[in-house]
Structure formats: C-alpha cells, structure tokens
C-alpha positions in Angstrom: 4.7 -27.4 8.6 0.9 -27.3 8.9 -1.5 -26.0 11.4 -5.3 -25.6 11.7 -6.4 -22.1 12.7 -9.8 -20.5 13.2 -11.5 -18.2 10.6 -13.1 -15.1 12.0 -16.1 -13.6 10.1 -17.4 -10.0 10.2 -20.1 -9.5 7.5 -18.6 -10.6 4.2 -15.0 -10.3 5.4 -12.9 -13.0 6.9 -9.7 -12.9 8.9 -7.3 -15.6 10.0 -5.0 -15.1 13.1 -1.6 -16.5 12.1 0.4 -18.4 14.8 3.7 -16.8 15.7 5.7 -19.3 13.8 3.9 -18.3 10.6 4.6 -14.6 11.1 5.4 -12.5 8.0 8.3 -10.0 8.2 6.6 -7.5 5.7 3.8 -5.1 5.7 1.9 -6.7 2.8 1.6 -10.2 1.2 0.2 -11.5 -2.1 -2.9 -13.6 -2.1 -4.0 -16.0 -4.8 -6.1 -19.1 -5.4 -4.2 -22.0 -6.9 -5.5 -24.5 -9.5 -6.9 -26.7 -6.7 -8.9 -23.9 -5.1 -6.5 -23.4 -2.2 -5.8 -19.9 -1.0 -2.1 -19.1 -0.9 -0.4 -16.2 1.0 3.1 -15.4 -0.1 5.7 -12.6 0.2 6.5 -13.2 -3.5 4.3 -13.1 -6.5 3.5 -16.3 -8.3 5.9 -15.3 -11.1 8.7 -14.3 -8.7 8.4 -17.7 -6.9 8.6 -19.7 -10.1 11.5 -17.5 -11.5 13.5 -18.2 -8.3 12.9 -22.0 -8.7 14.1 -21.8 -12.3 17.2 -19.8 -11.4 18.0 -22.2 -8.5 17.6 -25.2 -10.9 19.8 -23.5 -13.4 22.6 -23.2 -10.9 22.4 -26.9 -10.4 22.8 -27.6 -14.1 26.3 -28.4 -15.3 26.6 -27.3 -18.9 30.1 -28.0 -20.3 32.0 -25.1 -21.8 32.2 -27.0 -25.1 28.4 -27.0 -25.5 28.4 -24.0 -27.8 31.3 -22.0 -29.1 31.4 -18.2 -28.4 30.4 -17.6 -32.1 27.5 -20.0 -31.8 26.2 -18.2 -28.7 26.5 -14.8 -30.3 24.5 -15.2 -33.5 22.5 -12.1 -33.2 18.8 -11.6 -34.2 17.4 -13.2 -37.2 14.3 -11.5 -38.7 12.4 -14.3 -40.3 8.9 -15.7 -40.5 8.6 -18.6 -38.1 5.7 -20.1 -40.1 7.5 -20.0 -43.5 7.3 -23.3 -45.3 4.3 -24.5 -43.4 
C-alpha cells in the first residue's frame, strides 16, 4: 500500500500527517534511513525486523532429525586459534 502525503515545515523541523490506514498503535516509533536514502518508520528496530524474518524462515526449513546426532549437536566449546595453520 502506498500513498502520497504532504510534508509540513516549521523552521528546520518537518512533520507528516499519516492517513488513518497508516496509524501506529504505539506511543513511539523507530526512524532510520535505508541504504537508498529512504526514510523508514517502524514499530520494530532494524535488527528486530530482520531477526523476525530469519526466525520465520527457520520455521519453514525442514531439517531431518538424522541431520546431526545428539552427540554431534552437543560438542561443547573448543578453545582454539581460528587462524592456526594459516
């Protein structure tokens, strides 16, 4: 859904009147500028948004039970130099 709205200026400040169908159900929102220069308003942080996408995709992934045995999954922590041998 996309709409064009008017920007109101007062000094160096700007405001946008949101149409009713874009109403937020919260007292505050996050604002950021994306890599293309667009201003994005969101009820979630950029990190929360991408985390939710990842978790939803994870739910759609069908990993067979035989992928790793219980022992292979519970290897513990290995303290080693990741650059050893380079």
